[in-house]
C-alpha positions in Angstrom: 12.6 56.3 138.9 12.7 52.6 139.9 13.9 49.8 137.7 10.5 48.2 137.6 8.9 51.3 136.0 11.6 51.5 133.4 11.1 47.9 132.3 7.3 48.0 132.7 7.4 45.2 135.3 9.4 42.7 133.1 12.4 41.0 134.6 15.8 42.3 133.6 17.9 39.8 131.6 20.6 39.9 134.3 18.0 38.7 136.8 16.9 35.8 134.7 18.7 32.5 134.9 20.7 31.0 132.1 18.6 30.9 129.0 18.0 27.7 127.0 19.8 29.3 124.1 22.8 30.2 126.3 22.9 26.7 127.7 22.7 25.1 124.2 25.4 27.4 122.8 27.6 26.6 125.8 27.1 22.9 125.3 27.7 23.2 121.6 30.9 25.1 122.3 32.2 22.6 124.8 31.5 19.7 122.3 33.3 21.5 119.6 36.3 22.1 121.8 36.4 18.5 122.9 36.2 17.3 119.2 39.0 19.7 118.2 41.2 18.5 121.1 40.6 14.9 120.2 41.5 15.6 116.6 44.7 17.4 117.7 45.6 14.5 119.9 45.2 12.0 117.0 47.4 14.1 114.7 50.2 14.7 117.2 50.4 11.3 118.9 52.3 9.5 116.1 54.9 12.3 116.2 55.2 12.2 119.9 55.7 8.4 119.7 58.9 9.0 117.8 60.4 11.3 120.5 62.8 9.6 123.0 61.4 8.9 126.4 63.8 11.3 128.2 62.6 14.2 126.1 59.0 13.3 126.7 59.7 13.4 130.5 61.4 16.8 130.1 58.3 18.0 128.3 56.3 17.0 131.4 54.7 13.7 130.4 54.1 11.1 133.1 55.1 7.5 132.7 51.5 6.5 132.1 51.1 9.2 129.4 54.3 8.0 127.8 53.0 4.4 127.8 49.8 5.6 126.0 51.9 7.5 123.5 54.0 4.4 122.8 50.8 2.5 122.0 50.3 4.9 119.1 53.8 4.2 117.7 52.5 2.3 114.7 49.9 4.8 113.6 50.7 6.4 110.2 52.0 10.0 110.4 49.7 12.4 108.7 51.6 14.5 106.2 48.8 16.7 104.8 48.3 18.7 107.9 
């Protein structure tokens, strides 16, 4: 029996391109992940600003990243997290 007779001539879902729902959910998921990463960066940055530069380099931060972290030195540390 062929696949076309089993599906009565309709296209199989695997043959169809990415659905609009799938594209929307993928976009929504990516936006959510980006927002969560930005929130985590905002929470952690004041703590990282207190760490000595040598330790930050050992953790793998570049000089540019350390400079950006130092700009966040005067942000309040969030204690409720």
